[in-house]
N, C-alpha and C positions, 0 to 999 in steps of 0.2 A: 319468555326465558332467554339469559343472555349469554352470548357465545363464549366459548373457552377462551382465556387471555393468553396472550404469551407477551414476556417482559424482555425487553432490550436494552441493556446497560453499557452507554459507551462514555469513553471518559476524552471525548472529542466533541466540536461542535456540530449541528445539525448540518451548517454549512460547509464544512469541512470535508474536501475529497475524500479524505480517508474512512469518515463516516459516510458521508452521502453518495459518492460514487461507489462505494462498496457494500457496506452491511445493509444500508437502506436499500440497495437496488436488488441483495439479494429478499430481501423481505418482500420487495414489491412484486419479484419475480415468483414468490412462493404463494403470494395472495391470488396472483393471476391464475395460479394454477390451481388454487382452493377459494375460488370466491365465496363470498358471505359464510365463511367456517369460520373463521378467527376473527379476535380484535385485538391488535398488535400496540403496545406500551412501549415509548422510545423514551428514556433518559437520558440526557445528554449533557456534557459541562460548555458551557457558553464562553468562549473565548473573543477578546477585544477583536480579533482579526476577522470574525466573522459574525461579528454581531449584528443583531436586527434591532431596529428600534419597537418599542411597545403594539405600536400599529402593524408594523409587519409580521409581528409573532403572534398577534391576535389573528390576522387575516390567514394567515399561513394555517395554525392550530384549527381555523374553523373549517378549511378545504380539507385539510387532512382526517377530520373528526367524520366526514360526509362517507370517508372512504374506510370507518372503521380502523383508522389511523391514529392513534393520540399521542402527542409530541407534549412532555413535561421538560421543559428548561431548566436549568439549574445555573446558577452562578459559577464560574471557574476561579479559584482560588488559589493563587500563586506568589511569588515572590519571597519576602522573608519571612521567618516562622514558618515553613512550607508544610512541616510536620504536623504543627497544630492545626494550621488551615486544613490539611486533609484528614485531619480527624473531623472537625467540624462540617465537611463538606460529606464523610462517611455517615455523619449521626444525620445529617439532614437527609441523606438519600435513604437511609434506614425507614425514617418515617414516611418518606415518600412512597416506597415500594410498601412496605406494609400497609397503608392506607390502600392501595391499589389491590394488593392481595386480600385485602379485607371485602370489598367491595366485589372484585372480579373472580372468575372459575380459572384461576392462573394456579398452573402447575410445574412451570418451567421458567427458569432465568436464563438468558444468554447473554453472556459477558463478551464485549468484542474486547479483543487484545488483550495483554495481560494485565495493565493497571486496573481496568475496568472489572477483568475477571477476578483479582483479587478482591475487588469490593463486593461483586456478586457470590465468591465462595463465602465470606462470613455470612452475609446477609443468606443466602439461600439455607445454611445451616439453620439460622435461627425462626425463618418463615416455613421450613418444610418444604423448600421448593426444591426441584431439579435443576442440576447445573449444568448447564454447557459453555464451555470455553471456546470462542469461535476463534480462530487465528492464534493460538498460542506461542509465543516466542520468548525467550529467557532473555529479557531486556537487561537485566542486572549484569548478565556475561558480557554483554556487549559495552556496557559503561565501564566495566573493569580492564577488558581487552584493549580498550582503547584510551586507558588511561585519563577517562572523565572522573570516574570515581575510583576510591582506594578499596581494596577488599574488607579494610578494616572501618572504613565509614560506615555509618548507621544507616544512611539511605542505600547503600550497597547492601548492609546486613537485611532489612526488613524487605526489600524488592524481592531479592535472593528468595527468604524464606517463603514470603507469599506468595511467589510463581511455583515453588516449590509444592506449597498446600494446594493450591488450586490445581497444580497439574496432577497431581497424584489423589485427588479424593474428588473432583468435580466425578459425576455420571457420564459425561462424553466433553471429549477435548479435539478439536481439530489442529494437525500442525500444518506447517504450510511444506515441510519437506520430509524426505525419508530418513533424514538426520535427525529432524527433530522428533520423529515416532521412535528413532531407535533410542534416541536419550530418554524420553518418557519411559519406554520399556526396561530400560537400565534402573531408572528411578524406582520401577514397579510399582505405577501408575495403575490405580485398580479402575480407571475410566474405559470407557469404550474409546478406541483411537482410530482417528480416521486421518488420512493424507489428503489435504485440500489445498493445493498452492492458491495464493490469492487470484481469484475470479475476475473477470471484468464482461461487461455487457458487449459482446462481439456485434450486436447490431447496431448498437449507438458508435462504438469504435470500429469505422470502416475508412478503405480510402476512397476519395471521392476526387477524380481527376479536375473537378472545378476548383476545388479548395488548394490544391497544389500550385494550379496554375495564378490564382487570387494571389495567395501570400508570397509567393515568389517574386512575383510582379510588383507587390506592395513595399518589398523590400529589397526588389533590385538582385535577386539573386539569379543569375544567369542558369538557363537549363544546362550548360555544359559544366556546371558548378556539382560537386556532391557531396549533398548537404549532410552533416553528422550533428544529430540533434544531442545535447545535453539538455535533460530535461528533471530539475531539481535544485536542493540543495548542494552546497560545499561544507566543507567543516564536521566537526562532530563526528559521525559515525561515515563520514565520507571521505575521499581525499581532500585535502585543501585548496585553494584556489591555484596556488603556485605549482603543486603537480602535475593538478590538470593542466594547465598552461604549458607546462614543459612537454608533457605528453602530446596535447594539441599540436604544438609546435613540430614536433616529430612527424606526426601525421602529414601534416602540410608539406613538410621537408622532402616525404615520401612519395607524393603525388599532389602538386598546387592545384588540380582540381578539387581539392578536399576544403569544404568551407565549413566553419564551426558556428552552428546556428545554439546559441544559449539561452534559455527559460529558467530563471533562477530568482527565488523569493531574496537570494545574497544581493547587496546594493550592487547596482551595475557599474559603479564607478569602482568598488574594488574588483570586480572581474577584468574588467577591462585594463586595470594598472597591470595586472597580474598576465593577463596576455601580452600586452605591449613589452612587459619587463621580459618575456619569454622570447621576444622578438616576431611574436606574428604582426604582419600589416593589417590595418584598418578595412583593407579590403577582402582580408578571408575570416572575418568574425563577426558576428551580431550579438550583442546582448540586449535580452529583454525581461524587465524584473517580472510585470503580471501580465497575463492575459486571461481572460472569461473561460471559466470551467467548459461551457460548452463550446468552447474553439478548439480545446486540446485536439480533437482528432486533425482539424484541419491541420493544424500546425505539423501534427505528424506524419500526416499525409505529403505534406511539402517539402520533407526530408528524405533521404534514401538510408540511413542508418542510426539507430538509436544509441548513446553511451550510455552505460551506466559504470559509476567511477566507485566502487565499493572494496577498500583495501582487502586482499586476500587472507584475512585473519580468522582463526580457526572457529570461533563464533560465527563467523557470515554463513555458515552452511546451515544454520537455524532460520535463516530469515528466505524471503522471497520478495524480490524488488515489484510492486504494482508495475511501474513502468513498462518492464518486459511484455507484460499481458496488452499493453496499452501499444506497444509499438509491433508487436508480431499482427495484432489485429487491425491495425491500418497496412500492414502491407510491408512491413521493414524490417531486416534482419535487426541484430543488436550485437553490439560490443562489450565484453566483460570479462573478469578476472577468473580463473579457475576457483573452485570452490566457493562459489557464492549459490546458496541452495542447492537445487539440484538442476539450476538451469545451464551451468556450463556442460552437463550429459545432454540434456535436451539440445543445446546449441549445436553440438558435434551429430548427434543420432538424426536429428530431423533436418541438418543443413539449413540452419538458421540463424547463424551467430560468428562471431569470431572469439574465440579463446586465448587471453593473454594468460601469461604466469603470474605478472604483476604489470602494472601500467606505470610502474618506477623502473622496471629492468632495463638493463643495458641492452641486450641481443633481443630484437623485436623480428628476426627476420622470418620465421615460421610463419605466425600470427600475420603478418602484413603480406606474405604470399596468399594466404586465404582472403585477405582483404581485397587483396587485388583481384580474386576471382570472383567475389563478390559483385565489385565495380563493374567488370566486364558481363557478367550475366544478365541475360534478357530479364527486363524488368516486370514484366507481366507473368513471367513462370516463377520468378523470384516471389512475385507478391502473392500468388496463391498459394505457394509452400509456407511462408509466412502465417497466411489466413489460416491454413489448415490446421497449422501448430498448434494456434491461439485457441481456433474453437477444440481441440483433442486436450491440449493441456492446461489454457485458462478460459474456457467458457462457463460464462455463470451458472449455467446447468451443473456444473461441478458442486458448486457450492447449495445450489437450491436442493440437489437430491439428498444431499448430507444433512441439510435443515428439515428437511420431508422425514427423511428417516426418523430422526431425533424428536421432532415434534409427534409424530402419528405414535410413536412408542409411547411418550408421555400421556398422551390423552386415550390410549387402548387398556392403558395396565389396569 
């Protein structure tokens, strides 16, 4: 007799940290708590940046299958004529899921993030599956407010409509912030709503003194320097390189001990040029392009504070930056603008972060005074407080518990 099947649909690659480091880890954690009870099917869109060759794919599929984990990679289709390509992708996905539904005792499909949630919403209706949208965020609002899409564009209208439909007609929706949940209530969503900030594995992401010493020695960062880590992208729905560079120069001017440690997929030449144009000395910053995913916690451990550079636009209260969970779990506080997710509230209530009104503001006197207190605090005590906040607000168990609630309900009805 075959086991009940759970289908997870993602618009990211299997090796993309957004999927592999989040949703996949939640499923693994769920499976560990319910060994041998379910079969899990992952459908992903494989992009070139995370591409595996056919032999690697076959090997990984075989390893996963032993654990009742079944990976169904699909090609990513982007570029020109993207709407037609997405339609083709949807058709291929439908038949893939139809085949799984026919062979397996599947009752629920989980769409990870809004794009996959849109696909899953339509397919769930055709295949009579319960739908869970995991980590709903209104990306169309982000794109409009940042001026990337016009509210009259076809892309915006389509995404906005499909986001509304999935958020209001799914059976279950998790939102990362209380603002997101309030938005869905305002939309009269019929779904069961759960507030679940993006969770991280606090066992994997933890502070190690040996990693701190190794990384700082490797890049010649003296222990007297206060390393502030910028981890992630520039531009788009983040500040651009010039704005961040000007802000970093103000930080270094405030305290010359501050060192700007940047790890970003943005070309290092572009970032370096912006830092130098802002007046930063080469001794005050370092820019790296790529590091192995399994080394992220080591680099965080090497630093003293994490930077989150998201402009404080109204729509940004609906998102949860993943890196904040990573920073806290590795024992370092964070710096961000007010109005980003619920994290500005957490920063002040748990005393684990510095909140700016805007990184482009003229007067930084209040947040810089807070930053100074963090710089002077006993590092061990601060690290313990950050870890406690990570486990409480961003621990992986928060996501696993909600998954278990939904899956248990779907298979006991």
